[in-house]
Backbone as a ProteinNet text record, in pm:
[ID]
protein_1_A
[PRIMARY]
MGFDLAEALRSLKPQKRGGTLARRDDASLNWVADEPPIGGPLLLDTTVYLDILQGRSPPEVDRLLTYRLCHHSATCLAELTHAFGRLDPKHAATKHVLEVIRKTITDIPAHRLHAPDIATWGHAGILAGLAFRLSHLPKGEGHERKFLNDALILLQARQIGASVLTGNVRDFDLLSQLVPTGRVVVYRKPEAP
[TERTIARY]
11586.8	11459	11349.6	11264.7	11156.3	11024.7	10920.7	10786.8	10706.6	10649.7	10568.4	10421.3	10355.7	10217.1	10125.6	10147.7	10061.7	10069.7	10189.3	10207.1	10137.8	10151.4	10087.8	9935.5	9880.8	9735.6	9689.5	9770.6	9736.1	9734.9	9832.3	9841.2	9736.9	9707	9612.1	9468.3	9449.8	9317.8	9219.6	9260.5	9169.3	9041.2	9049.3	8932.1	8827	8865.6	8770.7	8715.3	8755.8	8712	8607.7	8500.2	8393.4	8336.8	8233.1	8168.7	8231.8	8224.1	8274	8374	8479.2	8581.5	8562	8542.7	8518.5	8616.3	8641.9	8732	8670.7	8754.6	8708	8694.9	8628.4	8614.9	8751.4	8766.2	8893.9	8948.3	8860.3	8904.7	8975.6	8955.7	9017.7	9156.6	9201.1	9327.5	9437.8	9561.5	9678.2	9712.9	9685.8	9709.3	9844.9	9908.6	10041.4	10042.9	9935.6	9928.8	9937.8	9901.3	9903.8	10034.9	10124.9	10251.5	10353.2	10422.1	10529.5	10646.7	10720.9	10831.9	10937.7	10964.7	11062.4	10987.8	11030.5	10961.9	11026.8	10954.1	11005.3	11029	11096.5	11128.6	11004.9	11018.6	10911.7	10957.7	10863.8	10885.5	10791.7	10848.1	10769.9	10696.4	10567.6	10488.9	10516.8	10487.9	10513.5	10439.3	10324.3	10250.1	10333.1	10419.4	10502.2	10598.5	10667.8	10761.7	10688.4	10575.7	10502.9	10450	10396.9	10343.3	10454.1	10568.3	10680	10729.6	10749.2	10800.7	10705.6	10575.3	10476.6	10437.3	10507.5	10480.3	10346	10293.9	10160.9	10165.6	10282.9	10289.5	10251.8	10172.4	10135.7	10257.2	10257.1	10369.9	10400.6	10297.3	10319	10402.5	10384.9	10466.5	10610	10628.3	10764.1	10834.4	10762.5	10819.9	10862.4	10774.7	10803.7	10925.2	10934.6	11047.3	11179.2	11171.8	11292.2	11350.5	11264.6	11309.7	11319	11239.1	11233.2	11333.8	11378	11460.4	11369.8	11408.3	11324.4	11387.6	11306.5	11345.9	11268.6	11320.3	11262.7	11242.3	11137	11102.8	11135.6	11187.3	11210.7	11079.3	10968.4	10837.2	10811.2	10841.3	10824.3	10925	11044.1	11145	11089.2	11026.5	10967.9	10855.3	10773.5	10664.8	10720.3	10830.1	10891.4	10959.6	11035	11108.1	11015.4	10893.2	10793.7	10779.4	10796.9	10782.6	10885	11003.7	11107.2	11064.9	10981.9	10931.5	10798	10717.9	10580.9	10570.7	10648.3	10632	10683.6	10612.8	10646.7	10771.4	10880.3	11003.5	10989.1	10885.9	10864.5	10787	10726.3	10648.3	10743.7	10706	10793.7	10832.6	10745.3	10773.9	10848.3	10857	10913.3	11057.3	11140.4	11281.8	11296.8	11223.9	11231.7	11178.7	11064.7	11004.6	11100.4	11156.5	11248.2	11375.7	11420.3	11539	11509.1	11392.3	11352.6	11344	11283.5	11274.3	11413.9	11499.6	11636.8	11711	11698.8	11765.8	11709	11578.3	11513.9	11566.9	11573.2	11620.8	11768.5	11846.1	11989.6	12013.7	11921	11935.2	11898.9	11841.6	11804.2	11931.3	11963.1	12083	12065.8	12165.8	12158.2	12126.9	12180.2	12157.8	12017.8	11939.4	11801.3	11698.4	11745.4	11656.9	11643.4	11519.6	11494.2	11405.2	11437.5	11355.6	11276.3	11151.5	11073.5	11136.1	11135.7	11187.9	11077.2	11112	11017.9	10893.2	10911.6	10796.8	10703.8	10761.2	10680.3	10599.9	10660.5	10588.2	10470.4	10494.4	10387.3	10273.2	10305.7	10202.4	10127.6	10203.2	10142.4	10040.9	10069.8	9974.8	9842.3	9849.9	9727.2	9654.9	9730.3	9671.5	9604	9670	9612.7	9484.7	9486.9	9366.9	9251.8	9283.9	9182.8	9123.3	9209	9160	9072.6	9114.2	9034.6	8898.4	8899.4	8772.9	8677.4	8728	8641.2	8599.8	8677	8642.4	8536.6	8516.3	8416.4	8439	8566	8597.9	8580.4	8554.9	8530.1	8654.6	8632	8741.3	8784.2	8908.5	8958.9	8997.6	9006.3	9044	9179	9255	9389.4	9399	9287	9289.4	9371.6	9366.1	9438.1	9588.5	9641.7	9785	9823.4	9739.7	9769.1	9769.6	9673.5	9671.5	9797.2	9844.5	9964.8	10085.3	10104.3	10216.5	10203.1	10083	10062	10079.7	10036.6	10055.5	10204.6	10281.1	10426.4	10486.9	10446.1	10499.6	10459.5	10333	10286.4	10361.5	10372.7	10440.3	10590	10647.2	10789.2	10814.9	10728.6	10743.4	10734.4	10637.8	10622.5	10748.4	10805.2	10924.4	11045.5	11059.4	11175.7	11144.5	11022.8	10985.8	10957.1	10903.2	10872.6	10722.4	10679.1	10541.8	10540.6	10436.5	10420.3	10368.4	10429.2	10377.5	10317.2	10187.9	10118.9	10005.9	9978.5	9860.8	9748.1	9771.7	9672.5	9590.8	9500.2	9426.8	9343.3	9261.4	9168	9239.3	9329.5	9389.6	9470.9	9548.3	9628.9	9542.2	9430.3	9339.7	9281	9237.1	9180.5	9283.2	9405.1	9509.6	9545.9	9554	9593	9482.8	9360	9254.5	9275.7	9330.5	9357.6	9486.6	9580.7	9707.8	9725.6	9657.7	9661.2	9798	9891.9	10026.8	10110.8	10058	10127.8	10081.3	10173.7	10136.9	10142	10038	10026.4	9998	10068.8	10045.2	9998.7	9880.5	9820.4	9813.9	9798.4	9780.1	9694.2	9642.4	9572.5	9648.5	9646	9707.3	9625.8	9691.2	9614.7	9522.2	9410.2	9315.8	9381.4	9357.6	9411.2	9336.8	9408.9	9342.5	9246.1
10989.5	10929.5	11032.9	11055.2	11150.4	11081.8	11156.9	11103.4	11117.9	11008.6	11006.6	10999.7	11116.3	11123.1	11041	11048.4	10973.6	10823.8	10773.5	10630.2	10594	10679.9	10653.8	10649.8	10742.5	10744.6	10623.3	10579.1	10457.5	10335.3	10326	10205.3	10203.7	10316.6	10319.8	10349.1	10414.4	10444.7	10507.2	10614.1	10672.3	10727.4	10776.1	10835.3	10730.9	10603.5	10497	10423.3	10465.2	10395	10477.2	10412.4	10477.3	10380.3	10420.5	10333	10343.9	10234.3	10230.5	10117.9	10147.9	10049.1	10012.3	9884.7	9839.5	9728.5	9716.7	9611.7	9475.9	9385.4	9250	9168.7	9055.3	8968.6	8906.7	8862.1	8809.4	8694.9	8611.1	8494.4	8534.2	8656.2	8702.8	8762	8772.9	8840	8738.6	8783.1	8701.4	8729.8	8633.7	8651	8594.3	8657.4	8617.2	8473.3	8429.2	8292.6	8188	8224.8	8131.6	8137.1	8226.4	8242.5	8138.8	8072.6	7983.3	8066.2	8014.4	8092.6	8127.7	8036.3	8061.4	8109.2	8221.2	8276.8	8405.8	8483	8606.4	8714.5	8820.6	8930.7	9010.4	9082.6	9166.5	9312.1	9403	9545.1	9577.6	9625.1	9645.2	9778.2	9772.8	9893.7	9945.4	10071	10132	10059.9	10000.3	9928.1	9815.4	9754.6	9643.5	9694.9	9804.1	9860.3	9895.9	9964.4	10009.1	9891.7	9790.6	9675.6	9597.2	9583.3	9513.5	9593.8	9723.8	9807.6	9812.6	9797.9	9802.3	9663.2	9559.7	9423.5	9370.4	9421.9	9382	9299.4	9258.1	9182.1	9036.7	8978.7	8837.9	8747.9	8628.7	8536.4	8504	8501.2	8470.5	8579.1	8703.5	8813.3	8797.1	8770.8	8752.7	8637.3	8528.7	8412.6	8449.6	8518.6	8556.2	8649.1	8740.8	8834.5	8764.6	8652.1	8575	8510.9	8466.7	8389.3	8467.5	8570.7	8641.2	8756.3	8785.6	8902.9	9025.1	9121.2	9238.9	9363.5	9437.6	9566.1	9674.4	9796.7	9908.7	10025.3	10102.1	10214.1	10346.9	10439.1	10574.7	10640.2	10595.1	10645.9	10611.2	10487.5	10446.1	10517.4	10538.7	10613.3	10751.3	10818.5	10949.9	10940.6	10835.5	10821	10797.4	10724.2	10700.8	10826.2	10896.4	11014.6	11132.2	11126.3	11229.6	11250	11142.6	11150.1	11244.1	11257	11343.1	11490.5	11528.4	11664.6	11680.7	11576.4	11585.4	11569.6	11478.7	11450.9	11567.3	11594.3	11703.3	11665.7	11741.2	11707.1	11716.2	11785.6	11799.6	11682	11599.2	11485.3	11379.4	11317.8	11222.3	11102.9	11055.6	10935.1	10963.4	11089.5	11122.5	11074	11097.4	11060.3	10910.5	10828.7	10683.3	10640.9	10694.8	10659.3	10694	10812.2	10853.9	10769.7	10725.8	10639.6	10504	10449.9	10322.9	10339.6	10448	10473.8	10493.9	10565.5	10589.2	10456.1	10365	10235.1	10155	10162.3	10090.8	10141.3	10271.3	10330.7	10298.6	10303.9	10273.8	10129.4	10039.4	9897.7	9866.2	9961	9936.1	9939.1	9827.3	9826.9	9922.9	10004.2	10105.9	10043	9923.4	9861.1	9800.2	9801.2	9751	9864.2	9988.2	10103.7	10166	10175.3	10219.7	10342.7	10435.2	10554.7	10541.3	10584.3	10580.5	10673	10629.3	10715.2	10809.5	10895.3	10997	10933.3	10830.4	10764.9	10704.3	10645.6	10587.5	10696	10809.6	10922	10964.1	10977.2	11018.8	10919.9	10791.3	10687.2	10683.3	10699	10692	10803.5	10921.5	11031.1	10998.9	10945.9	10908.5	10796.3	10693.8	10579.1	10619.8	10705.4	10750.5	10830.2	10919.4	10997.1	10909.6	10810.3	10716.9	10635	10583.1	10504.8	10590.5	10714	10802.5	10831.8	10864.2	10895.9	10777	10657.2	10539.7	10480.1	10507.3	10452.3	10536.3	10658.8	10749.1	10772.5	10771	10803.1	10953	10995.5	11137.8	11223.4	11341.5	11436.7	11499.2	11543.9	11617.7	11534.2	11402.4	11316.2	11248.4	11294.3	11241.8	11120.5	11073.6	10953.8	10974.9	11094.3	11119.8	11106	11162.7	11151.9	11007	10937.2	10797.1	10712.3	10736.8	10663.2	10692.4	10816	10848.8	10771.2	10771.6	10696.2	10546.7	10493.9	10351	10315.9	10404.4	10380.9	10379.7	10469.3	10469.1	10335.5	10285.8	10159.8	10043.3	10037.8	9929.3	9929	10044.1	10051.9	10025.8	10069.9	10044.6	9895.3	9828.4	9683.8	9611.1	9649.4	9587.2	9608.4	9726.6	9759.9	9674.3	9644.1	9564.8	9415.6	9375.1	9234.1	9179.1	9263.9	9223.2	9231.2	9163.8	9175.2	9275.9	9356.7	9446.2	9363.7	9378.8	9319.8	9433.1	9420.5	9531	9483.9	9562.7	9544.7	9637.2	9717.1	9811.2	9740	9657.2	9567.8	9645.8	9738.7	9807.3	9885.1	9973.5	10061.8	9985.2	9886.7	9811.9	9719.2	9672.1	9593.2	9680.6	9800.1	9889.8	9920.9	9953.6	9986.7	9866.9	9749.7	9631.9	9587.5	9627.6	9600.6	9685	9804.2	9893.3	9856.5	9797.1	9751.2	9605.2	9512.6	9372.3	9305.6	9369.5	9312.6	9343.7	9422	9448	9347.3	9271.4	9165.7	9219.2	9189.8	9237.2	9118.7	9112.9	9012.6	9090	9055.9	9132.1	9049.3	9121.7	9056.9	9147.3	9086.2	9161.2	9141.9	9246	9234.7	9137.6	9060.6	8970.6	9050.2	8991.9	9055.6	9069.7	9182.9	9205.6	9114	9056	8965.6	9037.9
7935.5	7904.2	7928.9	7831.4	7843.2	7873.3	7856.4	7879	7751.3	7705.9	7585.1	7626.8	7631.3	7675.6	7585.8	7455.5	7362.5	7389.8	7416.3	7446.5	7577.7	7678.2	7807.7	7793.1	7715.6	7695.5	7615.9	7519.4	7443.3	7533.2	7624.5	7707.4	7819.1	7878.7	7990.6	7947.9	7834.2	7777.5	7878.6	7948.2	8047.7	7986	7863.3	7797.3	7761.5	7758.2	7722.2	7843.8	7961.3	8082.2	8155.8	8189.5	8264.2	8365	8429.2	8526.3	8662.8	8736	8872.9	8888.3	8958.5	8991.1	9137.7	9166	9303.5	9339.7	9468.3	9513.4	9485.6	9436.8	9406.4	9535.3	9524.5	9641.1	9674.2	9797.1	9845.5	9760.7	9709.3	9631.8	9502	9456.6	9332.5	9353.4	9478.1	9509.5	9541	9528.1	9564.1	9709.9	9796.9	9940.4	9979.6	10075.5	10119.1	10170	10232	10285.2	10174.3	10051.4	9938.6	9859.6	9898.2	9826.8	9874.2	9781.7	9823.7	9876.6	9971.4	10026.7	9921	9833.3	9728.1	9604.4	9550.8	9434	9391	9313.5	9256.2	9360	9317.1	9408.8	9448.1	9557.6	9610.6	9614.4	9593.8	9620.5	9736.2	9845.4	9967.3	9965.2	9998.4	10017.3	10158.2	10182.8	10313.3	10425	10395.3	10498.5	10558.7	10478.5	10527.7	10634.7	10606.3	10704.1	10833.4	10819.9	10938.9	11020.3	10953.1	11025.8	11095.9	11031.9	11096.2	11216.2	11198.4	11307	11426.1	11400	11507.9	11557.6	11508.4	11552.9	11507.5	11394.1	11346.6	11218.7	11176	11050.5	11077.7	10987.7	11006.1	10984	11044.3	11028.7	10882.1	10796.8	10654.3	10586.1	10627.6	10573.3	10619.2	10746.8	10800.6	10730.4	10705.4	10636.8	10495.2	10423.9	10286.2	10279.5	10372.5	10374.2	10404.9	10472.5	10503.5	10377.7	10287.3	10171.7	10041.1	10026.3	9898.8	9892.4	9772.4	9746.1	9757.1	9838.5	9862	9802.4	9727.6	9672	9746.5	9737.2	9810.1	9714.2	9736.5	9649.5	9715.8	9636.5	9686	9728.6	9672.8	9713.2	9859.5	9897.9	10038.1	10127.6	10075.4	10150.7	10187.1	10090.7	10117.4	10219.7	10210.2	10306.7	10447.7	10457.9	10589.1	10643	10557.8	10604.7	10633.3	10584.1	10611.9	10762.9	10838.8	10985.3	11047.4	10987.9	11044.5	11042.6	10947.9	10944.3	11014.2	11014.1	11065.5	11216.7	11274.9	11418.3	11503.6	11610.3	11701.9	11781.4	11765.7	11838.5	11990.2	12037.7	12182.2	12241.7	12155.8	12205	12259.8	12369.1	12438.1	12351.4	12264.7	12185.8	12056.1	12015	11884	11867.7	11962.9	11951.2	11924.8	11998.9	11982.6	11844.5	11806.6	11677.3	11563.8	11566.9	11460	11458	11573.1	11575.7	11511.4	11536.7	11474.9	11322.9	11277.5	11133.6	11075.1	11144.2	11098.5	11078.5	11173.9	11162.6	11045.5	11026.1	10915.5	10781.9	10766.4	10641.3	10619.1	10724.7	10714.6	10671.3	10707.3	10671.9	10527.2	10455.1	10315	10230	10162.3	10077.5	9959.1	9934.3	9828.2	9692.4	9666.5	9536	9521.6	9629.3	9622.3	9635.3	9641.2	9651.4	9513.2	9463.1	9326.2	9325.2	9235.8	9216.9	9087.1	9086.7	8962.7	8857.9	8732.5	8626.3	8577.4	8485	8435.5	8374.9	8293.7	8230.8	8336	8439.4	8546.9	8617.8	8643.2	8704.9	8617.7	8488.2	8397.9	8393.1	8380.2	8379.6	8513.4	8623.2	8756.9	8777.4	8725.5	8738.3	8671.2	8550.2	8478.4	8551.6	8591.8	8660.4	8791.2	8869.4	8996.7	8974.3	8874.6	8844.9	8799.6	8718.6	8669.3	8784.2	8871	8985.7	9076.8	9098	9184.2	9120.8	8992.6	8924.4	8925	8894.1	8881.7	9016.4	9120.9	9252.6	9324.4	9278.7	9337.2	9486.3	9528.6	9667.8	9689.7	9813.2	9838.4	9815	9760.8	9737.9	9869.8	9873.5	9988.1	10108.2	10092.2	10205.1	10184.5	10085.2	10064	9973.3	9919.8	9835.8	9708.7	9652.4	9527.4	9547.4	9655.5	9684.5	9712.5	9787.4	9819	9691.9	9602.9	9476.2	9394.3	9396.4	9319.3	9372.5	9503.1	9560.4	9531.9	9546.6	9522.5	9374.6	9285.4	9141.7	9107.5	9168.7	9147.5	9189.6	9305	9356.5	9266.8	9225.1	9138.2	9005.6	8942.4	8812.4	8825.3	8934.3	8958.8	8978.3	9052.1	9072.3	8938.8	8858.2	8726.4	8642.7	8650.7	8572.1	8611.5	8740.7	8784.8	8794.8	8757.2	8758.7	8896.7	8984.7	9122	9146.8	9252	9300.5	9414.2	9423	9537.5	9654.6	9769.8	9893	9973.4	10008.2	10074.4	10164.6	10265.2	10348.6	10305.6	10202.7	10150	10042.5	10084.7	9995.1	9893.9	9941.2	9851	9740.5	9777.4	9677	9574.1	9618.9	9522.3	9437.3	9492.1	9408	9297.9	9331.8	9231.4	9122	9162.6	9066	8978.4	9039.1	8960.5	8864.5	8889.8	8791.6	8666.7	8685.2	8572.1	8499.1	8572.5	8514.7	8556.9	8488	8530.6	8516.2	8449.1	8438.5	8561.4	8653.6	8779.4	8882.5	8939.4	9034.9	9177.6	9254.1	9391.5	9482.6	9595.3	9699.7	9823.3	9873.5	9982.3	10110.8	10220.8	10350.5	10438.4	10542.9	10647.1	10776	10857.2	10989.9	11073.8	11160.4	11248.7	11339.5	11373.5	11466.1	11601.8	11666	11800.7	11897.2	11996.4	12090.9	12181
[MASK]
+++++++++++++++++++++++++++++++++++++++++++++++++++++++++++++++++++++++++++++++++++++++++++++++++++++++++++++++++++++++++++++++++++++++++++++++++++++++++++++++++++++++++++++++++++++++++++++++++

């Protein structure tokens, strides 16, 4: 399977989009608290893994994960395994953190782990660039890379017929405005006591 740039440009129309892209109000978003327990499959964003591992996931997320079929993205796998190279092996907490991540990755069923195909990569690049340009976020702060990873996850979820489950409300809202056929379910971490 190759990449058809002309088709990608026709579908995303980056040259025809201008202005500013802003996060919509909360009432316009699909919140996890409003999701029925039984429903379509989910593709988990990296925020879900991190919030669960750190004990910060809201009960509604835990409930949904109990009942829904969950898929996993190779993009999130890369974001998780990044810690194995980034964390200082001399730091006292590193060994424990990496062991927790190792167990999490080992628990992902191989048949539920999906890699983006070439066409998805090509579309994601355009989508990420478009979201970055229209959001007017500052350059040099990592937003472009984050948009690329999030665009891969959104397009991958759409391709497999799943909704993205994420705590990254702003970025996925911006992306889903550009690709309204991608379904996103968002949540916020509970307030610390």
